[in-house]
PDB file with one MODEL, atoms N, CA, C and O in Angstrom:
MODEL        1
ATOM      1  N   MET A   1     -37.927 -21.320  15.473  1.00  0.00           N
ATOM      2  CA  MET A   1     -36.622 -20.823  15.823  1.00  0.00           C
ATOM      3  C   MET A   1     -35.259 -21.892  15.376  1.00  0.00           C
ATOM      4  O   MET A   1     -34.326 -21.541  14.654  1.00  0.00           O
ATOM      5  N   LEU A   2     -35.392 -23.004  15.888  1.00  0.00           N
ATOM      6  CA  LEU A   2     -34.543 -24.111  15.570  1.00  0.00           C
ATOM      7  C   LEU A   2     -34.132 -24.051  14.163  1.00  0.00           C
ATOM      8  O   LEU A   2     -32.967 -23.842  13.824  1.00  0.00           O
ATOM      9  N   HIS A   3     -35.237 -24.261  13.238  1.00  0.00           N
ATOM     10  CA  HIS A   3     -35.155 -24.435  12.087  1.00  0.00           C
ATOM     11  C   HIS A   3     -34.627 -23.350  11.349  1.00  0.00           C
ATOM     12  O   HIS A   3     -34.167 -23.652  10.247  1.00  0.00           O
ATOM     13  N   HIS A   4     -34.568 -21.859  11.769  1.00  0.00           N
ATOM     14  CA  HIS A   4     -33.927 -20.800  11.244  1.00  0.00           C
ATOM     15  C   HIS A   4     -32.438 -20.890  11.441  1.00  0.00           C
ATOM     16  O   HIS A   4     -31.613 -20.571  10.585  1.00  0.00           O
ATOM     17  N   ALA A   5     -32.143 -21.389  12.743  1.00  0.00           N
ATOM     18  CA  ALA A   5     -30.757 -21.525  13.331  1.00  0.00           C
ATOM     19  C   ALA A   5     -30.012 -22.583  12.199  1.00  0.00           C
ATOM     20  O   ALA A   5     -28.928 -22.350  11.663  1.00  0.00           O
ATOM     21  N   SER A   6     -30.687 -23.555  12.012  1.00  0.00           N
ATOM     22  CA  SER A   6     -30.107 -24.545  11.061  1.00  0.00           C
ATOM     23  C   SER A   6     -29.742 -24.141   9.658  1.00  0.00           C
ATOM     24  O   SER A   6     -28.781 -24.609   9.047  1.00  0.00           O
ATOM     25  N   LYS A   7     -30.597 -23.217   9.179  1.00  0.00           N
ATOM     26  CA  LYS A   7     -30.498 -22.641   7.874  1.00  0.00           C
ATOM     27  C   LYS A   7     -29.115 -21.863   8.002  1.00  0.00           C
ATOM     28  O   LYS A   7     -28.194 -22.094   7.218  1.00  0.00           O
ATOM     29  N   ILE A   8     -29.030 -21.075   8.869  1.00  0.00           N
ATOM     30  CA  ILE A   8     -27.724 -20.360   9.120  1.00  0.00           C
ATOM     31  C   ILE A   8     -26.494 -21.130   9.158  1.00  0.00           C
ATOM     32  O   ILE A   8     -25.439 -20.796   8.619  1.00  0.00           O
ATOM     33  N   GLY A   9     -26.698 -22.162   9.818  1.00  0.00           N
ATOM     34  CA  GLY A   9     -25.428 -23.189   9.918  1.00  0.00           C
ATOM     35  C   GLY A   9     -25.098 -23.732   8.677  1.00  0.00           C
ATOM     36  O   GLY A   9     -23.916 -23.912   8.383  1.00  0.00           O
ATOM     37  N   SER A  10     -26.185 -24.069   7.766  1.00  0.00           N
ATOM     38  CA  SER A  10     -26.003 -24.713   6.556  1.00  0.00           C
ATOM     39  C   SER A  10     -25.322 -23.639   5.514  1.00  0.00           C
ATOM     40  O   SER A  10     -24.484 -23.977   4.678  1.00  0.00           O
ATOM     41  N   ALA A  11     -25.777 -22.368   5.676  1.00  0.00           N
ATOM     42  CA  ALA A  11     -25.322 -21.397   4.916  1.00  0.00           C
ATOM     43  C   ALA A  11     -23.922 -21.185   5.051  1.00  0.00           C
ATOM     44  O   ALA A  11     -23.247 -20.885   4.066  1.00  0.00           O
ATOM     45  N   ARG A  12     -23.382 -21.326   6.285  1.00  0.00           N
ATOM     46  CA  ARG A  12     -22.113 -20.878   6.625  1.00  0.00           C
ATOM     47  C   ARG A  12     -21.131 -22.210   6.281  1.00  0.00           C
ATOM     48  O   ARG A  12     -19.963 -22.072   5.917  1.00  0.00           O
ATOM     49  N   ALA A  13     -21.737 -23.416   6.441  1.00  0.00           N
ATOM     50  CA  ALA A  13     -21.096 -24.584   5.911  1.00  0.00           C
ATOM     51  C   ALA A  13     -20.670 -24.457   4.385  1.00  0.00           C
ATOM     52  O   ALA A  13     -19.589 -24.892   3.988  1.00  0.00           O
ATOM     53  N   GLY A  14     -21.459 -23.922   3.678  1.00  0.00           N
ATOM     54  CA  GLY A  14     -21.444 -23.609   2.156  1.00  0.00           C
ATOM     55  C   GLY A  14     -20.417 -22.683   1.986  1.00  0.00           C
ATOM     56  O   GLY A  14     -19.885 -22.866   0.891  1.00  0.00           O
ATOM     57  N   THR A  15     -19.811 -21.575   2.738  1.00  0.00           N
ATOM     58  CA  THR A  15     -18.999 -20.768   2.621  1.00  0.00           C
ATOM     59  C   THR A  15     -17.596 -20.981   2.895  1.00  0.00           C
ATOM     60  O   THR A  15     -17.270 -21.259   4.049  1.00  0.00           O
ATOM     61  N   ARG A  16     -16.722 -20.888   1.986  1.00  0.00           N
ATOM     62  CA  ARG A  16     -15.165 -21.427   2.466  1.00  0.00           C
ATOM     63  C   ARG A  16     -14.501 -20.031   2.512  1.00  0.00           C
ATOM     64  O   ARG A  16     -14.836 -19.080   1.806  1.00  0.00           O
ATOM     65  N   LEU A  17     -13.493 -20.034   3.458  1.00  0.00           N
ATOM     66  CA  LEU A  17     -12.613 -19.065   3.620  1.00  0.00           C
ATOM     67  C   LEU A  17     -11.367 -19.485   2.801  1.00  0.00           C
ATOM     68  O   LEU A  17     -10.725 -20.508   3.038  1.00  0.00           O
ATOM     69  N   SER A  18     -11.088 -18.610   1.826  1.00  0.00           N
ATOM     70  CA  SER A  18     -10.008 -18.726   0.573  1.00  0.00           C
ATOM     71  C   SER A  18      -8.830 -18.067   1.190  1.00  0.00           C
ATOM     72  O   SER A  18      -8.807 -16.839   1.277  1.00  0.00           O
ATOM     73  N   LEU A  19      -7.817 -18.821   1.639  1.00  0.00           N
ATOM     74  CA  LEU A  19      -6.490 -18.184   1.936  1.00  0.00           C
ATOM     75  C   LEU A  19      -5.665 -18.105   0.841  1.00  0.00           C
ATOM     76  O   LEU A  19      -5.671 -19.047   0.048  1.00  0.00           O
ATOM     77  N   PRO A  20      -4.814 -16.963   0.611  1.00  0.00           N
ATOM     78  CA  PRO A  20      -3.932 -16.990  -0.498  1.00  0.00           C
ATOM     79  C   PRO A  20      -2.989 -18.026  -0.580  1.00  0.00           C
ATOM     80  O   PRO A  20      -2.673 -18.588   0.468  1.00  0.00           O
ATOM     81  N   SER A  21      -2.401 -18.438  -1.819  1.00  0.00           N
ATOM     82  CA  SER A  21      -1.375 -19.416  -1.698  1.00  0.00           C
ATOM     83  C   SER A  21      -0.021 -18.775  -1.390  1.00  0.00           C
ATOM     84  O   SER A  21       0.238 -17.577  -1.512  1.00  0.00           O
ATOM     85  N   PRO A  22       0.847 -19.788  -0.952  1.00  0.00           N
ATOM     86  CA  PRO A  22       2.408 -19.096  -0.667  1.00  0.00           C
ATOM     87  C   PRO A  22       2.963 -18.435  -1.945  1.00  0.00           C
ATOM     88  O   PRO A  22       3.827 -17.575  -1.771  1.00  0.00           O
ATOM     89  N   MET A  23       2.627 -18.687  -3.060  1.00  0.00           N
ATOM     90  CA  MET A  23       3.261 -17.837  -4.337  1.00  0.00           C
ATOM     91  C   MET A  23       2.469 -16.428  -4.279  1.00  0.00           C
ATOM     92  O   MET A  23       3.065 -15.369  -4.479  1.00  0.00           O
ATOM     93  N   GLN A  24       1.144 -16.482  -4.004  1.00  0.00           N
ATOM     94  CA  GLN A  24       0.388 -15.420  -4.002  1.00  0.00           C
ATOM     95  C   GLN A  24       0.990 -14.437  -2.852  1.00  0.00           C
ATOM     96  O   GLN A  24       0.968 -13.213  -2.986  1.00  0.00           O
ATOM     97  N   LEU A  25       1.420 -14.954  -1.944  1.00  0.00           N
ATOM     98  CA  LEU A  25       1.852 -14.236  -0.788  1.00  0.00           C
ATOM     99  C   LEU A  25       3.099 -13.575  -1.077  1.00  0.00           C
ATOM    100  O   LEU A  25       3.283 -12.384  -0.827  1.00  0.00           O
ATOM    101  N   LEU A  26       4.080 -14.441  -1.676  1.00  0.00           N
ATOM    102  CA  LEU A  26       5.520 -13.975  -2.037  1.00  0.00           C
ATOM    103  C   LEU A  26       5.291 -12.899  -3.129  1.00  0.00           C
ATOM    104  O   LEU A  26       6.043 -11.926  -3.204  1.00  0.00           O
ATOM    105  N   THR A  27       4.300 -13.069  -3.933  1.00  0.00           N
ATOM    106  CA  THR A  27       3.918 -11.986  -5.125  1.00  0.00           C
ATOM    107  C   THR A  27       3.596 -10.593  -4.469  1.00  0.00           C
ATOM    108  O   THR A  27       4.087  -9.503  -4.763  1.00  0.00           O
ATOM    109  N   ARG A  28       2.648 -10.888  -3.504  1.00  0.00           N
ATOM    110  CA  ARG A  28       2.172  -9.561  -2.900  1.00  0.00           C
ATOM    111  C   ARG A  28       3.441  -8.870  -1.929  1.00  0.00           C
ATOM    112  O   ARG A  28       3.518  -7.648  -1.803  1.00  0.00           O
ATOM    113  N   LEU A  29       4.275  -9.675  -1.362  1.00  0.00           N
ATOM    114  CA  LEU A  29       5.408  -9.167  -0.601  1.00  0.00           C
ATOM    115  C   LEU A  29       6.202  -8.532  -1.554  1.00  0.00           C
ATOM    116  O   LEU A  29       6.467  -7.341  -1.390  1.00  0.00           O
ATOM    117  N   SER A  30       6.642  -9.163  -2.567  1.00  0.00           N
ATOM    118  CA  SER A  30       7.299  -8.639  -3.624  1.00  0.00           C
ATOM    119  C   SER A  30       7.124  -7.233  -4.133  1.00  0.00           C
ATOM    120  O   SER A  30       8.022  -6.410  -4.314  1.00  0.00           O
ATOM    121  N   GLU A  31       5.743  -7.069  -4.351  1.00  0.00           N
ATOM    122  CA  GLU A  31       5.344  -5.818  -4.790  1.00  0.00           C
ATOM    123  C   GLU A  31       5.228  -5.030  -3.734  1.00  0.00           C
ATOM    124  O   GLU A  31       5.358  -3.850  -4.062  1.00  0.00           O
ATOM    125  N   LEU A  32       5.012  -5.208  -2.446  1.00  0.00           N
ATOM    126  CA  LEU A  32       5.016  -4.290  -1.396  1.00  0.00           C
ATOM    127  C   LEU A  32       6.285  -3.612  -1.401  1.00  0.00           C
ATOM    128  O   LEU A  32       6.408  -2.387  -1.396  1.00  0.00           O
ATOM    129  N   LEU A  33       7.388  -4.592  -1.411  1.00  0.00           N
ATOM    130  CA  LEU A  33       8.927  -4.312  -1.153  1.00  0.00           C
ATOM    131  C   LEU A  33       9.348  -3.254  -2.307  1.00  0.00           C
ATOM    132  O   LEU A  33      10.149  -2.333  -2.141  1.00  0.00           O
ATOM    133  N   ALA A  34       8.716  -3.532  -3.406  1.00  0.00           N
ATOM    134  CA  ALA A  34       9.068  -2.625  -4.746  1.00  0.00           C
ATOM    135  C   ALA A  34       8.500  -1.316  -4.580  1.00  0.00           C
ATOM    136  O   ALA A  34       9.036  -0.294  -5.009  1.00  0.00           O
ATOM    137  N   THR A  35       7.371  -1.352  -3.932  1.00  0.00           N
ATOM    138  CA  THR A  35       6.528  -0.003  -3.847  1.00  0.00           C
ATOM    139  C   THR A  35       7.333   0.855  -2.761  1.00  0.00           C
ATOM    140  O   THR A  35       7.514   2.051  -2.991  1.00  0.00           O
ATOM    141  N   TRP A  36       7.817   0.280  -1.591  1.00  0.00           N
ATOM    142  CA  TRP A  36       8.407   0.800  -0.573  1.00  0.00           C
ATOM    143  C   TRP A  36       9.703   1.580  -1.007  1.00  0.00           C
ATOM    144  O   TRP A  36       9.963   2.727  -0.642  1.00  0.00           O
ATOM    145  N   GLU A  37      10.601   0.682  -1.964  1.00  0.00           N
ATOM    146  CA  GLU A  37      11.689   1.097  -2.475  1.00  0.00           C
ATOM    147  C   GLU A  37      11.648   2.240  -3.456  1.00  0.00           C
ATOM    148  O   GLU A  37      12.490   3.137  -3.507  1.00  0.00           O
ATOM    149  N   ARG A  38      10.509   2.112  -4.290  1.00  0.00           N
ATOM    150  CA  ARG A  38      10.132   3.236  -5.227  1.00  0.00           C
ATOM    151  C   ARG A  38      10.021   4.571  -4.475  1.00  0.00           C
ATOM    152  O   ARG A  38      10.686   5.552  -4.807  1.00  0.00           O
ATOM    153  N   ARG A  39       9.028   4.571  -3.298  1.00  0.00           N
ATOM    154  CA  ARG A  39       8.859   5.646  -2.597  1.00  0.00           C
ATOM    155  C   ARG A  39       9.967   6.217  -1.884  1.00  0.00           C
ATOM    156  O   ARG A  39      10.071   7.442  -1.815  1.00  0.00           O
ATOM    157  N   ALA A  40      10.829   5.429  -1.330  1.00  0.00           N
ATOM    158  CA  ALA A  40      12.042   5.928  -0.612  1.00  0.00           C
ATOM    159  C   ALA A  40      12.921   6.499  -1.817  1.00  0.00           C
ATOM    160  O   ALA A  40      13.308   7.657  -1.663  1.00  0.00           O
ATOM    161  N   ARG A  41      13.233   5.946  -2.816  1.00  0.00           N
ATOM    162  CA  ARG A  41      13.821   6.541  -3.913  1.00  0.00           C
ATOM    163  C   ARG A  41      13.545   7.833  -4.486  1.00  0.00           C
ATOM    164  O   ARG A  41      14.366   8.694  -4.800  1.00  0.00           O
ATOM    165  N   GLU A  42      12.083   7.871  -4.601  1.00  0.00           N
ATOM    166  CA  GLU A  42      11.722   9.095  -5.107  1.00  0.00           C
ATOM    167  C   GLU A  42      11.441  10.304  -4.097  1.00  0.00           C
ATOM    168  O   GLU A  42      11.261  11.457  -4.490  1.00  0.00           O
ATOM    169  N   ARG A  43      11.425   9.952  -2.873  1.00  0.00           N
ATOM    170  CA  ARG A  43      11.460  10.802  -2.080  1.00  0.00           C
ATOM    171  C   ARG A  43      12.881  11.470  -1.722  1.00  0.00           C
ATOM    172  O   ARG A  43      13.034  12.597  -1.251  1.00  0.00           O
ATOM    173  N   ARG A  44      13.731  10.684  -1.992  1.00  0.00           N
ATOM    174  CA  ARG A  44      15.312  11.021  -1.904  1.00  0.00           C
ATOM    175  C   ARG A  44      15.459  12.066  -2.836  1.00  0.00           C
ATOM    176  O   ARG A  44      15.896  13.167  -2.502  1.00  0.00           O
ATOM    177  N   MET A  45      15.052  11.730  -4.218  1.00  0.00           N
ATOM    178  CA  MET A  45      15.190  12.753  -5.278  1.00  0.00           C
ATOM    179  C   MET A  45      14.518  14.091  -5.211  1.00  0.00           C
ATOM    180  O   MET A  45      14.895  15.174  -5.660  1.00  0.00           O
ATOM    181  N   LEU A  46      13.342  13.741  -4.491  1.00  0.00           N
ATOM    182  CA  LEU A  46      12.605  15.020  -4.211  1.00  0.00           C
ATOM    183  C   LEU A  46      13.429  16.173  -3.246  1.00  0.00           C
ATOM    184  O   LEU A  46      13.498  17.393  -3.395  1.00  0.00           O
ATOM    185  N   ALA A  47      13.905  15.463  -2.406  1.00  0.00           N
ATOM    186  CA  ALA A  47      14.579  16.286  -1.321  1.00  0.00           C
ATOM    187  C   ALA A  47      15.932  16.990  -1.870  1.00  0.00           C
ATOM    188  O   ALA A  47      16.510  17.948  -1.358  1.00  0.00           O
ATOM    189  N   GLU A  48      16.309  16.246  -3.088  1.00  0.00           N
ATOM    190  CA  GLU A  48      17.635  16.800  -3.485  1.00  0.00           C
ATOM    191  C   GLU A  48      17.220  17.704  -4.891  1.00  0.00           C
ATOM    192  O   GLU A  48      18.134  18.084  -5.623  1.00  0.00           O
ATOM    193  N   MET A  49      15.940  17.990  -5.188  1.00  0.00           N
ATOM    194  CA  MET A  49      15.778  18.894  -6.408  1.00  0.00           C
ATOM    195  C   MET A  49      15.960  20.338  -6.192  1.00  0.00           C
ATOM    196  O   MET A  49      15.575  20.830  -5.131  1.00  0.00           O
ATOM    197  N   SER A  50      16.461  20.996  -7.018  1.00  0.00           N
ATOM    198  CA  SER A  50      16.647  22.557  -6.911  1.00  0.00           C
ATOM    199  C   SER A  50      15.371  23.258  -7.065  1.00  0.00           C
ATOM    200  O   SER A  50      14.446  22.782  -7.724  1.00  0.00           O
ATOM    201  N   PRO A  51      15.312  24.412  -6.448  1.00  0.00           N
ATOM    202  CA  PRO A  51      14.162  25.099  -6.524  1.00  0.00           C
ATOM    203  C   PRO A  51      13.419  25.139  -8.004  1.00  0.00           C
ATOM    204  O   PRO A  51      12.219  24.941  -8.194  1.00  0.00           O
ATOM    205  N   HIS A  52      14.308  25.408  -8.895  1.00  0.00           N
ATOM    206  CA  HIS A  52      13.931  25.617 -10.213  1.00  0.00           C
ATOM    207  C   HIS A  52      13.247  24.278 -10.720  1.00  0.00           C
ATOM    208  O   HIS A  52      12.290  24.311 -11.493  1.00  0.00           O
ATOM    209  N   MET A  53      13.780  23.129 -10.251  1.00  0.00           N
ATOM    210  CA  MET A  53      13.105  21.821 -10.818  1.00  0.00           C
ATOM    211  C   MET A  53      11.957  21.837 -10.001  1.00  0.00           C
ATOM    212  O   MET A  53      10.925  21.548 -10.606  1.00  0.00           O
ATOM    213  N   LEU A  54      11.829  22.104  -8.743  1.00  0.00           N
ATOM    214  CA  LEU A  54      10.618  21.907  -7.845  1.00  0.00           C
ATOM    215  C   LEU A  54       9.235  22.864  -8.453  1.00  0.00           C
ATOM    216  O   LEU A  54       8.045  22.555  -8.392  1.00  0.00           O
ATOM    217  N   LYS A  55       9.854  24.110  -9.044  1.00  0.00           N
ATOM    218  CA  LYS A  55       8.944  25.122  -9.580  1.00  0.00           C
ATOM    219  C   LYS A  55       8.351  24.489 -10.928  1.00  0.00           C
ATOM    220  O   LYS A  55       7.162  24.637 -11.213  1.00  0.00           O
ATOM    221  N   ASP A  56       9.131  23.861 -11.644  1.00  0.00           N
ATOM    222  CA  ASP A  56       8.827  23.078 -12.913  1.00  0.00           C
ATOM    223  C   ASP A  56       7.788  22.087 -12.566  1.00  0.00           C
ATOM    224  O   ASP A  56       6.861  21.986 -13.369  1.00  0.00           O
ATOM    225  N   LEU A  57       7.775  21.360 -11.547  1.00  0.00           N
ATOM    226  CA  LEU A  57       6.940  20.426 -11.202  1.00  0.00           C
ATOM    227  C   LEU A  57       5.462  20.992 -10.456  1.00  0.00           C
ATOM    228  O   LEU A  57       4.469  20.277 -10.319  1.00  0.00           O
ATOM    229  N   GLY A  58       5.540  22.166 -10.096  1.00  0.00           N
ATOM    230  CA  GLY A  58       4.552  22.841  -9.370  1.00  0.00           C
ATOM    231  C   GLY A  58       4.727  22.315  -7.979  1.00  0.00           C
ATOM    232  O   GLY A  58       3.643  22.049  -7.461  1.00  0.00           O
ATOM    233  N   VAL A  59       5.710  22.099  -7.262  1.00  0.00           N
ATOM    234  CA  VAL A  59       5.905  21.838  -6.056  1.00  0.00           C
ATOM    235  C   VAL A  59       6.546  22.563  -5.223  1.00  0.00           C
ATOM    236  O   VAL A  59       7.697  22.866  -5.537  1.00  0.00           O
ATOM    237  N   THR A  60       6.051  23.002  -4.054  1.00  0.00           N
ATOM    238  CA  THR A  60       6.726  24.046  -3.031  1.00  0.00           C
ATOM    239  C   THR A  60       7.922  23.305  -2.436  1.00  0.00           C
ATOM    240  O   THR A  60       8.060  22.082  -2.399  1.00  0.00           O
ATOM    241  N   ARG A  61       8.801  24.270  -1.958  1.00  0.00           N
ATOM    242  CA  ARG A  61       9.918  23.541  -1.244  1.00  0.00           C
ATOM    243  C   ARG A  61       9.417  22.814   0.058  1.00  0.00           C
ATOM    244  O   ARG A  61       9.894  21.776   0.516  1.00  0.00           O
ATOM    245  N   SER A  62       8.208  23.656   0.652  1.00  0.00           N
ATOM    246  CA  SER A  62       7.723  23.212   1.927  1.00  0.00           C
ATOM    247  C   SER A  62       7.053  21.765   1.524  1.00  0.00           C
ATOM    248  O   SER A  62       7.207  20.752   2.207  1.00  0.00           O
ATOM    249  N   ASP A  63       6.380  21.817   0.458  1.00  0.00           N
ATOM    250  CA  ASP A  63       5.542  20.512  -0.006  1.00  0.00           C
ATOM    251  C   ASP A  63       6.653  19.236  -0.236  1.00  0.00           C
ATOM    252  O   ASP A  63       6.467  18.096   0.189  1.00  0.00           O
ATOM    253  N   ALA A  64       7.742  19.643  -0.936  1.00  0.00           N
ATOM    254  CA  ALA A  64       8.556  18.719  -1.257  1.00  0.00           C
ATOM    255  C   ALA A  64       9.353  18.170   0.177  1.00  0.00           C
ATOM    256  O   ALA A  64       9.471  16.957   0.349  1.00  0.00           O
ATOM    257  N   SER A  65       9.869  19.112   1.151  1.00  0.00           N
ATOM    258  CA  SER A  65      10.284  18.623   2.195  1.00  0.00           C
ATOM    259  C   SER A  65       9.461  17.708   3.236  1.00  0.00           C
ATOM    260  O   SER A  65       9.942  16.832   3.955  1.00  0.00           O
ATOM    261  N   ALA A  66       8.048  18.126   3.151  1.00  0.00           N
ATOM    262  CA  ALA A  66       7.104  17.395   3.970  1.00  0.00           C
ATOM    263  C   ALA A  66       6.938  15.934   3.376  1.00  0.00           C
ATOM    264  O   ALA A  66       6.781  14.978   4.136  1.00  0.00           O
ATOM    265  N   GLU A  67       6.975  15.789   2.039  1.00  0.00           N
ATOM    266  CA  GLU A  67       6.853  14.558   1.351  1.00  0.00           C
ATOM    267  C   GLU A  67       8.163  13.632   1.489  1.00  0.00           C
ATOM    268  O   GLU A  67       8.061  12.406   1.484  1.00  0.00           O
ATOM    269  N   SER A  68       9.287  14.231   1.601  1.00  0.00           N
ATOM    270  CA  SER A  68      10.566  13.591   1.642  1.00  0.00           C
ATOM    271  C   SER A  68      10.852  12.994   3.068  1.00  0.00           C
ATOM    272  O   SER A  68      11.648  12.066   3.210  1.00  0.00           O
ATOM    273  N   GLN A  69      10.252  13.496   3.997  1.00  0.00           N
ATOM    274  CA  GLN A  69      10.352  13.289   5.288  1.00  0.00           C
ATOM    275  C   GLN A  69       9.390  12.198   5.802  1.00  0.00           C
ATOM    276  O   GLN A  69       9.544  11.743   6.935  1.00  0.00           O
ATOM    277  N   LYS A  70       8.419  11.778   5.008  1.00  0.00           N
ATOM    278  CA  LYS A  70       7.455  10.593   5.419  1.00  0.00           C
ATOM    279  C   LYS A  70       8.337   9.513   5.392  1.00  0.00           C
ATOM    280  O   LYS A  70       9.387   9.579   4.753  1.00  0.00           O
ATOM    281  N   PRO A  71       7.970   8.410   6.101  1.00  0.00           N
ATOM    282  CA  PRO A  71       8.751   7.182   6.123  1.00  0.00           C
ATOM    283  C   PRO A  71       8.071   6.409   4.823  1.00  0.00           C
ATOM    284  O   PRO A  71       6.954   6.553   4.325  1.00  0.00           O
ATOM    285  N   PHE A  72       9.119   5.573   4.480  1.00  0.00           N
ATOM    286  CA  PHE A  72       8.824   4.709   3.034  1.00  0.00           C
ATOM    287  C   PHE A  72       7.426   4.114   3.011  1.00  0.00           C
ATOM    288  O   PHE A  72       6.717   4.160   2.006  1.00  0.00           O
ATOM    289  N   TRP A  73       7.055   3.549   4.167  1.00  0.00           N
ATOM    290  CA  TRP A  73       5.720   2.765   4.376  1.00  0.00           C
ATOM    291  C   TRP A  73       4.552   3.496   4.140  1.00  0.00           C
ATOM    292  O   TRP A  73       3.529   2.953   3.723  1.00  0.00           O
ATOM    293  N   GLN A  74       4.643   4.797   4.400  1.00  0.00           N
ATOM    294  CA  GLN A  74       3.430   5.732   4.391  1.00  0.00           C
ATOM    295  C   GLN A  74       3.191   6.212   2.980  1.00  0.00           C
ATOM    296  O   GLN A  74       4.041   6.697   2.233  1.00  0.00           O
ATOM    297  N   GLY A  75       1.939   6.012   2.726  1.00  0.00           N
ATOM    298  CA  GLY A  75       1.544   6.462   1.245  1.00  0.00           C
ATOM    299  C   GLY A  75       1.390   7.835   0.920  1.00  0.00           C
ATOM    300  O   GLY A  75       1.085   8.168  -0.226  1.00  0.00           O
TER     301      GLY A  75
ENDMDL
END
């Protein structure tokens, strides 16, 4: 049993946890903020569309209203 436990310990020692670099974190944050801004803008535009424009898109007023009321962070 002790021999088995030492194998597990050595396997864990060979595995390293890789954390993202500060630049990678900034890139991810920038991408997330851009996504949130795009969603908010698109939802505002959707809320302002005429019934004719929504029909052209194949979107009901009810669906447009539900989508435009979602918070920007919700996908």
